[in-house]
C-alpha positions as CSV (number, residue, x, y, z in Angstrom):
1,M,150.2,-4.0,193.9
2,S,150.9,-3.1,190.3
3,I,148.3,-1.3,188.2
4,K,148.3,-0.4,184.5
5,A,148.1,3.3,183.9
6,P,147.3,4.3,180.3
7,V,149.1,7.2,178.7
8,R,147.3,9.8,176.6
9,Y,149.4,12.2,174.6
10,R,148.1,15.6,173.8
11,P,150.0,17.7,171.1
12,Y,151.4,21.0,172.2
13,T,149.5,23.7,170.4
14,S,149.5,26.8,172.7
15,L,151.3,30.1,173.0
16,R,151.2,31.7,176.4
17,L,150.8,35.5,175.9
18,K,151.6,37.6,179.0
19,L,149.5,40.7,178.5
20,L,150.9,42.7,181.5
21,E,152.4,42.3,184.9
22,A,149.8,44.1,187.0
23,C,147.7,42.1,189.4
24,Q,145.7,43.0,192.5
25,L,147.1,39.9,194.3
26,R,150.6,39.0,195.4
27,C,150.6,35.2,195.7
28,R,153.9,34.2,197.2
29,F,154.4,31.3,194.7
30,C,153.7,33.3,191.5
31,H,156.6,32.9,189.1
32,H,155.4,35.9,186.9
33,E,155.8,33.8,183.7
34,G,159.5,34.5,184.2
35,N,159.5,38.3,184.0
36,A,158.1,40.7,186.6
37,S,158.8,43.9,184.7
38,V,157.3,43.6,181.2
39,R,155.2,46.4,179.5
40,F,151.7,46.0,178.0
41,V,151.7,44.1,174.8
42,D,150.5,45.8,171.6
43,V,147.4,44.2,170.0
44,E,148.6,44.8,166.4
45,T,152.0,43.4,167.1
46,V,150.5,40.4,168.8
47,L,148.3,39.5,165.9
48,Q,151.2,39.7,163.4
49,S,153.5,37.6,165.7
50,V,151.0,34.9,166.5
51,L,150.1,34.5,162.8
52,E,153.8,34.0,162.0
53,M,154.2,31.6,164.9
54,R,151.2,29.6,163.7
55,S,152.6,29.5,160.2
56,V,156.0,28.2,161.3
57,L,155.1,26.0,164.3
58,G,151.4,25.3,163.9
59,L,150.5,26.7,167.3
60,N,146.9,27.7,167.0
61,K,145.9,28.5,170.6
62,V,146.7,31.7,172.5
63,H,146.5,31.4,176.3
64,L,146.2,34.9,177.8
65,T,148.0,35.3,181.1
66,G,149.6,38.0,183.2
67,G,149.6,39.4,185.8
68,E,145.8,39.5,185.7
69,P,144.5,39.5,182.1
70,T,141.3,41.3,183.0
71,L,143.3,44.4,183.9
72,Y,144.6,44.6,180.4
73,P,142.8,47.6,178.8
74,Y,142.5,46.0,175.4
75,L,141.5,42.5,176.5
76,F,138.2,42.3,174.7
77,E,139.5,43.8,171.5
78,L,142.3,41.3,171.5
79,I,139.9,38.4,172.1
80,E,137.8,39.5,169.1
81,C,140.9,39.9,167.0
82,L,142.3,36.5,167.8
83,A,138.9,34.7,167.4
84,S,138.3,36.3,164.1
85,N,141.6,34.9,162.9
86,H,140.6,31.4,164.0
87,F,142.8,31.1,167.1
88,Q,141.5,29.2,170.1
89,V,141.6,31.6,173.1
90,A,142.1,30.6,176.7
91,I,142.4,32.8,179.8
92,T,143.9,32.3,183.3
93,S,142.4,34.7,185.8
94,H,142.1,35.1,189.6
95,G,138.4,35.9,189.2
96,L,138.5,39.2,191.0
97,F,136.8,41.3,188.3
98,S,133.8,43.6,187.9
99,E,130.3,42.8,186.8
100,E,130.9,44.7,183.5
101,K,133.9,42.4,182.8
102,F,131.9,39.4,183.9
103,E,129.3,40.2,181.3
104,R,131.9,40.5,178.5
105,L,133.6,37.3,179.4
106,S,130.3,35.5,179.7
107,H,129.4,36.7,176.2
108,F,132.8,35.5,174.7
109,L,132.6,32.2,176.6
110,E,129.0,31.5,175.5
111,R,129.8,32.4,171.9
112,G,133.0,30.2,171.8
113,D,135.4,33.0,171.2
114,V,137.0,32.0,174.5
115,T,137.4,28.2,174.7
116,Y,137.8,28.0,178.5
117,I,138.9,30.0,181.5
118,N,141.3,28.7,184.1
119,F,140.6,30.2,187.6
120,S,143.4,30.4,190.1
121,L,141.7,29.5,193.4
122,H,143.9,28.4,196.2
123,T,141.7,28.7,199.3
124,L,138.2,29.8,200.4
125,N,139.5,30.8,203.9
126,P,140.0,34.6,204.2
127,E,142.9,34.2,206.7
128,Q,144.7,31.7,204.5
129,H,144.1,34.0,201.5
130,L,145.9,36.8,203.4
131,V,148.8,34.5,204.3
132,I,149.2,33.5,200.6
133,N,149.3,37.2,199.7
134,G,151.7,38.2,202.4
135,Q,149.2,40.4,204.2
136,N,148.7,40.8,208.0
137,V,145.8,38.7,209.4
138,N,143.5,41.1,211.3
139,E,139.8,41.8,211.5
140,V,139.8,44.6,208.8
141,N,141.9,42.6,206.3
142,S,139.9,39.4,206.9
143,K,136.6,41.2,206.1
144,D,138.2,42.5,202.9
145,A,139.5,39.1,202.0
146,D,136.1,37.5,202.7
147,K,134.5,40.0,200.4
148,A,137.0,39.3,197.6
149,L,136.6,35.6,197.9
150,Q,132.8,35.9,197.6
151,Q,133.3,38.0,194.5
152,I,135.7,35.5,193.0
153,T,133.6,32.4,193.8
154,G,130.5,34.1,192.5
155,N,132.1,34.9,189.2
156,I,133.4,31.3,188.9
157,E,130.0,29.8,189.7
158,R,128.1,31.9,187.2
159,L,130.6,31.4,184.4
160,A,130.6,27.7,185.0
161,K,127.0,27.7,183.9
162,V,127.9,29.4,180.6
163,G,130.9,27.5,179.3
164,T,134.0,25.6,180.3
165,V,135.9,26.8,183.3
166,N,138.6,25.0,185.3
167,I,140.2,25.6,188.7
168,N,143.9,25.6,189.3
169,C,144.7,25.2,193.0
170,V,148.3,25.6,194.1
171,V,148.9,23.2,197.1
172,S,151.6,23.5,199.7
173,D,151.0,22.2,203.3
174,E,147.5,23.5,204.1
175,I,145.1,20.6,203.5
176,Q,141.9,22.0,204.9
177,S,141.8,24.7,202.2
178,L,142.3,22.0,199.6
179,H,139.2,20.1,200.9
180,Q,137.2,23.3,200.8
181,V,138.2,24.1,197.2
182,F,137.5,20.5,196.2
183,E,134.0,20.6,197.5
184,F,133.4,24.0,195.8
185,A,134.6,22.5,192.5
186,R,132.5,19.3,193.0
187,K,129.4,21.3,193.8
188,N,129.7,23.3,190.6
189,R,130.9,20.4,188.5
190,I,134.2,22.1,187.7
191,I,137.4,20.2,186.9
192,L,140.0,20.8,189.6
193,R,143.7,20.7,188.9
194,L,146.1,20.5,191.8
195,V,149.4,22.3,191.2
196,P,152.3,21.6,193.6
197,D,153.8,24.7,195.1
198,W,157.2,24.9,193.4
199,T,158.6,26.7,196.4
200,A,157.7,23.8,198.7
201,L,157.5,20.7,196.6
202,D,158.1,18.1,199.3
203,A,155.3,19.6,201.5
204,A,153.0,19.9,198.5
205,H,153.5,16.3,197.4
206,S,152.8,15.1,201.0
207,T,149.7,17.2,201.2
208,I,148.4,15.9,197.8
209,R,149.1,12.3,198.7
210,E,147.2,12.6,202.0
211,F,144.3,14.3,200.3
212,L,144.1,11.6,197.6
213,R,144.2,8.9,200.4
214,V,141.4,10.5,202.4
215,K,139.3,10.9,199.2
216,Q,140.0,7.3,198.1
217,A,141.0,8.6,194.7
218,E,141.3,6.1,191.9
219,F,144.3,6.4,189.7
220,S,143.1,6.8,186.1
221,T,145.7,7.9,183.5
222,F,148.7,10.0,182.6
223,V,148.2,12.9,180.2
224,A,151.5,14.1,178.6
225,V,151.7,17.2,176.5
226,Y,154.2,16.3,173.7
227,P,157.0,17.4,173.4
228,T,157.0,19.6,176.5
229,S,157.7,18.9,180.2
230,N,154.0,19.2,181.1
231,Y,152.1,16.2,182.2
232,S,149.4,15.5,184.6
233,V,148.0,12.5,186.5
234,R,144.2,12.1,186.4
235,Y,142.3,10.6,189.3
236,Q,138.6,9.9,189.9
237,V,137.0,10.8,193.2
238,N,133.6,9.1,192.8
239,D,132.3,10.7,189.6
240,M,134.6,13.7,189.7
241,P,137.8,13.9,187.7
242,L,140.8,15.4,189.5
243,D,144.1,16.3,187.8
244,V,147.5,16.7,189.4
245,K,150.0,18.8,187.4
246,L,153.6,17.5,187.4
247,I,156.8,18.1,185.5
248,R,159.0,15.6,183.6
249,S,162.5,16.5,182.7
250,V,162.2,17.4,179.0
251,D,165.0,19.6,177.9
252,F,166.1,21.0,174.6
253,D,169.6,20.6,173.3
254,S,169.7,24.1,171.8
255,L,168.4,25.6,175.0
256,C,169.4,23.6,178.0
257,T,172.8,22.1,177.2
258,G,175.5,23.5,179.6
259,C,172.9,25.3,181.7
260,S,174.2,25.5,185.3
261,F,170.7,25.7,186.6
262,I,169.3,22.5,185.1
263,K,169.4,20.5,188.4
264,N,167.2,23.1,190.1
265,C,164.9,23.8,187.1
266,V,161.2,23.6,188.0
267,E,159.8,23.7,184.4
268,F,162.5,22.5,181.9
269,F,160.9,23.1,178.5
270,G,157.3,23.8,179.3
271,N,155.9,26.6,177.1
272,V,156.6,29.1,174.5
273,R,155.7,32.5,176.0
274,L,155.2,35.9,174.4
275,E,155.7,39.1,176.4
276,G,156.5,42.7,176.4
277,N,156.5,45.6,173.9
278,P,158.4,45.1,171.6
279,L,157.2,41.5,171.7
280,H,159.7,38.8,172.7
281,V,159.6,35.1,172.9
282,R,160.5,33.5,176.3
283,L,161.5,29.9,176.4
284,C,162.6,29.7,180.1
285,I,161.1,31.1,183.3
286,H,164.5,31.2,185.1
287,R,167.0,32.8,182.8
288,Q,167.2,36.2,181.0
289,G,168.9,37.0,177.7
290,E,169.4,34.9,174.6
291,P,168.7,32.1,173.9
292,Y,166.2,32.1,176.7
293,T,164.4,35.2,175.5
294,M,164.7,37.0,172.2
295,P,162.6,39.1,169.7
296,V,160.0,37.2,167.8
297,Q,161.7,37.5,164.4
298,K,165.0,36.4,165.8
299,F,163.4,33.4,167.4
300,L,161.7,32.3,164.2
301,D,165.2,32.1,162.6
302,S,166.8,30.4,165.6
303,A,168.2,27.0,166.4
304,Q,165.6,26.8,169.2
305,C,162.7,27.3,166.8
306,R,164.1,24.7,164.4
307,E,164.5,22.2,167.2
308,L,160.9,22.8,168.5
309,R,159.5,22.5,165.0
310,Q,161.4,19.2,164.5
311,R,160.0,17.8,167.7
312,L,156.5,18.9,167.0
313,L,156.7,17.0,163.7
314,Q,157.9,13.8,165.5
315,S,155.5,11.2,166.9
316,P,155.5,10.7,170.7
317,P,156.9,7.4,172.1
318,A,154.7,4.4,171.3
319,I,153.6,3.6,174.9
320,D,150.2,2.3,175.6
321,N,150.4,2.2,179.4
322,L,152.7,2.4,182.4
323,S,153.0,-0.2,185.2
324,V,152.7,1.7,188.4
325,S,153.2,0.2,191.9
326,G,150.9,1.9,194.3
327,L,148.3,4.7,193.9
328,H,150.6,7.6,194.6
329,E,154.0,6.6,193.1
330,P,154.1,9.3,190.4
331,F,154.6,12.0,193.0
332,G,158.1,13.5,193.2
333,I,159.3,11.4,190.2
334,R,160.3,13.7,187.4
335,E,161.0,10.7,185.1
336,P,158.0,8.4,185.6
337,L,159.1,5.1,184.2
338,Q,159.2,5.0,180.4
339,L,157.5,8.4,180.1
340,G,160.6,10.4,181.2
341,R,163.3,12.3,179.4
342,Q,162.8,13.3,175.8
């Protein structure tokens, strides 16, 4: 059976700012935004750099990542600084933070200084939580994990009543945890995005296919972030939207040509990242050194910046919809029909 799947393009507007590397968790699939040894960023340097990046590239959203952003000692000063300069601010967090930090985040979310918070929630099962974090499963650790999960879900539930929060769930081969996270998201009316575990893609895609089959998910639309490799497939499960994050093979001539790793790349050109002190631009999560990472000022005068600016000014392909045979055909296809390589 062939169905028509509309394509919705969303322009790329976001800088990912890695505040620090520190995190209380050690999720086995964490890619550390490409660098596991960066220093704290400096607030004043960040502001100067993001203003310059916005001027040159028009990127007006700063997505705060880590590590765990709530461990960054100047997080709230930075949010105020960015918001007062008319940047949209988003945060990705694991949700394991104190009541004091909850109150501050709630204030910023309610006021609109933080547009949304993405929570990384991969399981509600304490034993599975320990497995994901490489810890021994025993009675003491399980009690600690259960307490941590209660704190995380409590923070998510309460913040969902204040403003926009989403859940990112990395999926591998454990389907029961996925069902539990889905029900938690459904109960709290939170959009859930499934992210295939990049270290076990075949198992992840199989698990997601089976989950969608059991839930009788209805295929809705493609959403492509132009001109990056990021796209998602949106489904409906009754009245609840459900997104699946996927990757299409969008590479940049000035960055990817001649790269020996391209066949194994899990992101292609996905994001512009800022990291470290002094602040650097990172364009690839796999490779170190230029042109994959370079100081901000050098990037702004680089071939990579010029190519990105040119692509941002171009219009996306004029495609109204895709013809898809079968509900789950997009999975495992990096170049889904006409949507593919840019």
